[in-house]
C-alpha positions in Angstrom: 23.4 77.2 14.2 21.1 76.8 11.2 24.1 76.9 8.9 25.9 74.2 10.8 22.8 72.0 10.6 22.5 72.6 6.8 26.1 71.8 6.2 25.9 68.6 8.3 22.8 67.5 6.4 24.5 68.3 3.0 27.5 66.2 4.1 25.3 63.3 5.5 23.0 63.0 2.5 25.6 61.6 0.0 26.8 59.1 2.6 23.2 58.0 3.3 22.5 57.7 -0.5 25.7 55.6 -0.9 24.7 53.4 2.0 21.2 52.8 0.5 22.7 52.1 -2.9 25.0 49.4 -1.5 22.1 47.9 0.3 20.2 47.7 -3.0 23.1 45.9 -4.7 23.1 43.4 -1.9 19.4 42.8 -2.2 19.7 42.6 -6.0 22.5 40.0 -5.7 20.4 38.0 -3.1 17.3 38.1 -5.4 19.4 37.0 -8.4 20.8 34.1 -6.3 17.3 33.2 -5.2 16.1 33.2 -8.8 19.0 30.9 -9.8 18.3 28.6 -6.9 14.6 28.5 -7.8 15.4 27.8 -11.5 17.7 25.0 -10.5 15.0 23.5 -8.2 12.5 23.6 -11.0 15.0 21.9 -13.4 15.6 19.2 -10.7 11.9 18.8 -10.2 11.2 18.5 -13.9 14.0 15.9 -14.2 12.6 13.9 -11.2 9.1 14.0 -12.9 10.5 12.7 -16.2 12.4 9.9 -14.4 9.3 9.0 -12.4 7.1 8.9 -15.6 9.7 6.8 -17.3 9.8 4.3 -14.5 6.0 4.2 -14.3 5.7 3.6 -18.0 8.4 0.9 -17.8 6.7 -0.8 -14.9 3.3 -0.6 -16.8 4.9 -2.1 -19.9 6.4 -4.9 -17.8 3.1 -5.6 -16.0 1.2 -5.6 -19.3 3.7 -8.0 -20.9 3.5 -10.4 -17.9 -0.3 -10.1 -17.9 -0.5 -10.9 -21.6 1.8 -13.9 -21.1 -0.4 -15.1 -18.2 -3.5 -14.8 -20.5 -1.8 -16.8 -23.2 -0.7 -19.5 -20.8 -4.2 -19.7 -19.3 -5.8 -20.0 -22.7 -3.4 -22.7 -23.7 -4.0 -24.6 -20.5 -7.8 -24.4 -21.0 -7.5 -25.6 -24.6 -5.4 -28.6 -23.3 -7.9 -29.3 -20.6 -10.8 -29.2 -23.0 -9.0 -31.5 -25.3 -8.2 -33.9 -22.5 -11.9 -33.9 -21.4 -12.9 -34.6 -25.0 -10.5 -37.5 -25.2 -11.7 -38.9 -21.9 -15.3 -38.6 -23.0 -14.5 -40.4 -26.3 -12.7 -43.1 -24.3 -15.7 -43.4 -21.9 -18.1 -43.7 -24.9 -15.9 -46.2 -26.5 -15.7 -48.2 -23.3 -19.4 -48.1 -22.9 -20.0 -49.2 -26.4 -17.7 -52.2 -26.0 -19.2 -53.0 -22.6 -22.8 -53.3 -24.0 -22.0 -55.3 -27.1 
């Protein structure tokens, strides 16, 4: 009886070893696929970050340009307003001089 058990174990061990080896190959293949998928996800994330930074920089440049134009326009309008006030004040002084002569 012992000999039958020993022979059965000797025949079963290679089959079990082969089964475990095939399982390892499947696991290795799954792990490799997971690494490839993770690398692809990282590349896509990096690309999305680059695009986001590019859009943010573009929007900031546009905002800065518009803000600068608004500053220039405001300064020009203020200069014109000051000049108009000066001219009005000259006219008022001139009118007052002529009125009291």
